[in-house]
Phi, psi and omega in degrees: 000130174277134190226162165208105188254031177205083181233134180263141175262182181292357173285329177285127186296337181273359182258161180291145174297340179285349181279061175280166184300311182293323177297320179296312181293322178295318178294319178299319179294317178300325182274359175084022180278148178253340187213129179223168171214131174269119185235086178280159179292119169053029179201145174241021185294326175279330179299328181301329181287347180296336182302325183263000184278137180248101179216157184273352179273129179288160182207158168249146171286126186223170178199148172250111185258140176253115181286173180290344172277000183066033172263131178274133182229127175273132182239134182230141174230141177269327186262138185293331184293344180279344185298308183297320179297316181288325177297320177297320177299315179296316180298321182293325190251354178295134173287114192269104173235132183301137175285145172246094186303326182291339180257311185268330183118165180285154176233083191268126175262125185235161176266187184291349177257012179071015175282129178287120182254345180189170171234133182285129190280332185261144185297120183277355178277357179283165172281160166264159187271044177233142179286166177303315181296320180294320178296312181301318180298318181290320178299317178298324178300328180267011180063031176265178180236149181235141181226131176294121182283141176028069194298337181247012180292154184281355180218136175061025172255166179294327181283331178282329184267321182253344180075358177199170177249112181296136182292332183273006179284120190273058177277163179254345182194175182222135176260131178229172181270335183197175182293331178296321177294322176300312181298319180297314182294320179293324176294319181283324185229081185304336180293350179276352188298335180264005177273155176278128178259143179231144171244106183245171183272331191052043188291130174249353174227154183302320184296338184274353177301141187301147166284173181280074182236329181262127192232143173228137180285161178300321180292318178297319179295315180296320178296325180287313191276340182263000000 
């Protein structure tokens, strides 16, 4: 399956207003993807509308969470019942500062027909007041999966914020930019060799969604998500 499991919708202030749910799925289909995930910053409010969306591209319910260490973590759920629980957790722990759309960008909540039904008032680019370990523990409680986002990026990655990857961190996967980064991380941290690695787009515009180049087998996907 060709995948892209890190795409931002128009709810993320740093993403284009054109990144509506249907536009994302249509672009994913045009690019030949079989599996995607919309991962907005610290919110699953747009992901909730996927339940009513009718598209041929498969998806995981996702979110990109910023811990209090300012490390970005991708969170995935297979079951719909986990969305509300995790959204409540995010609402409880988000550091609430009013968004300034003219400076940071719009935070548009849309329905399955791409109609804007609301705007989220608090800046989603803030951290939540939970540690990386606390987030991972809560996600596991909900039978979700966690992946270190852009693990070698110079900003908001675990290596930029903590300078290393703790061996006792109970993550399920690692996101990298290319195969060379995967090889480097496994060489530096051999305990990662059994983790699932992903190469995603982190797309903030429709054109940046991945082409059909990164592939995961059905068995690898099942092993990861179950």
